[in-house]
C-alpha positions as CSV (number, residue, x, y, z in Angstrom):
1,M,139.1,99.0,54.7
2,A,141.1,96.1,55.7
3,Q,144.2,95.2,53.1
4,N,146.5,92.0,53.0
5,A,150.4,92.4,52.2
6,N,149.2,93.3,48.1
7,F,147.4,96.2,49.8
8,N,144.5,94.2,48.4
9,G,141.3,95.9,50.4
10,V,137.9,95.6,51.7
11,P,135.8,98.0,53.3
12,V,134.7,96.6,57.0
13,A,132.3,99.0,58.0
14,Y,129.7,101.5,56.6
15,C,127.9,104.0,58.7
16,L,125.2,106.2,57.4
17,M,123.9,108.9,59.8
18,S,122.0,112.2,59.2
19,T,124.4,114.2,61.0
20,G,128.2,113.4,61.7
21,N,128.4,115.2,65.5
22,K,129.9,113.6,68.2
23,Y,127.4,111.3,70.0
24,N,126.7,109.6,66.6
25,L,130.5,109.4,66.1
26,E,130.8,107.8,69.3
27,L,128.3,105.4,68.9
28,F,129.5,104.2,65.7
29,Y,133.0,103.5,67.2
30,S,132.0,102.5,70.6
31,V,129.9,99.5,68.5
32,M,132.9,99.0,66.3
33,R,134.9,98.3,69.9
34,D,132.3,96.2,70.8
35,H,132.6,93.7,67.6
36,N,136.4,94.1,66.5
37,D,139.4,94.0,68.4
38,L,140.9,97.8,67.3
39,Q,144.0,97.4,68.9
40,E,144.9,95.4,65.5
41,T,144.2,98.6,63.6
42,Q,147.4,100.2,62.0
43,V,146.2,103.5,59.8
44,V,142.3,105.1,59.8
45,M,142.0,107.6,57.3
46,V,139.5,110.6,57.7
47,D,138.4,114.1,56.6
48,K,139.7,117.2,58.2
49,D,137.3,116.8,60.5
50,S,138.6,117.3,63.8
51,T,135.8,115.8,66.1
52,N,136.2,113.2,64.4
53,I,140.2,112.6,64.6
54,D,140.0,113.4,68.2
55,I,137.4,110.5,68.9
56,L,139.5,108.4,66.7
57,Q,142.5,109.0,68.3
58,H,140.8,107.8,71.1
59,Y,139.2,104.6,69.8
60,F,142.2,103.8,67.4
61,D,145.0,105.2,70.2
62,K,147.9,102.7,68.2
63,A,146.4,103.2,64.6
64,R,148.2,106.2,62.4
65,I,145.3,108.4,61.7
66,L,145.8,110.0,57.8
67,L,144.2,112.9,56.8
68,C,142.7,112.3,53.2
69,V,144.7,114.6,50.6
70,F,141.4,115.1,48.5
71,Y,139.7,116.9,51.5
72,V,142.7,118.7,52.8
73,L,143.2,120.2,49.2
74,K,139.5,121.0,49.2
75,Y,139.3,123.1,52.3
76,L,142.7,125.1,51.4
77,K,141.8,125.8,48.0
78,L,138.2,127.1,49.6
79,R,140.3,129.2,52.5
80,V,142.9,130.7,49.9
81,H,140.1,131.6,47.2
82,G,138.9,133.8,50.3
83,L,142.4,135.9,50.7
84,K,141.9,139.4,49.9
85,I,145.0,139.2,47.4
86,P,145.7,138.9,44.0
87,L,144.7,135.8,42.0
88,P,148.3,135.3,41.1
89,N,149.8,135.6,44.9
90,R,146.7,133.1,45.2
91,M,147.3,130.4,42.4
92,N,151.3,130.1,44.0
93,I,150.1,129.7,47.4
94,M,148.0,126.6,45.9
95,K,150.8,125.5,43.6
96,N,152.9,125.7,46.7
97,I,150.9,123.7,48.9
98,R,150.3,121.0,46.2
99,R,154.1,120.4,46.2
100,L,154.1,120.3,49.7
101,L,151.6,117.2,49.6
102,Y,153.1,115.6,46.2
103,D,156.8,116.3,46.4
104,N,157.9,114.5,49.6
105,N,161.8,116.0,49.2
106,Q,164.4,118.5,50.4
107,M,162.3,121.7,48.4
108,S,159.5,122.0,51.5
109,A,161.2,124.9,52.7
110,I,161.0,126.5,49.3
111,Y,157.6,125.8,49.0
112,L,157.0,127.2,52.7
113,K,158.9,130.1,51.7
114,E,156.8,131.1,48.6
115,I,153.4,130.6,50.6
116,K,154.4,132.3,53.4
117,T,155.6,135.5,50.8
118,E,152.7,135.2,48.9
119,S,150.4,135.5,51.6
120,E,152.1,138.2,53.6
121,E,149.6,141.0,53.5
122,T,147.3,138.4,55.3
123,D,146.9,135.9,58.3
124,F,146.7,132.6,56.0
125,Y,149.9,131.5,56.9
126,Q,149.8,131.5,60.6
127,Y,147.1,129.7,60.2
128,F,148.7,127.2,57.8
129,E,151.1,127.0,60.3
130,L,148.5,126.3,63.1
131,N,146.3,124.2,61.4
132,W,148.0,121.9,58.8
133,L,151.8,122.0,59.4
134,S,151.5,121.2,63.0
135,C,149.4,117.7,61.3
136,C,151.8,117.1,58.4
137,E,152.5,113.8,59.9
138,M,148.9,112.9,59.6
């Protein structure tokens, strides 16, 4: 999507493919590169697919790669749902994950502590720290 200074925008590319494998993504981005100056791109938003993120970082090396919050929450909800802990603990974990995503303030340390406490009988916090906190800039 290309946007002007008033944040009005239009999509600049669509690609329908049977599978989003590395080969197809490389082909799509190489065609975009051949027909556009990708160095001017400032921001790219993607889902949680690390294959796509790695390829995007190669083609859009000057752009910020942002993860779509919808997909982050959807994936984490599935992961938390599968934890073998009581339902109230799982609900509190998700509540604090949402707070982390939407409340950009100094309460983050408290939310993280709650997530760690509620999931202490599992390896979820280590997973969360490694896979999500490491990319929170995205």
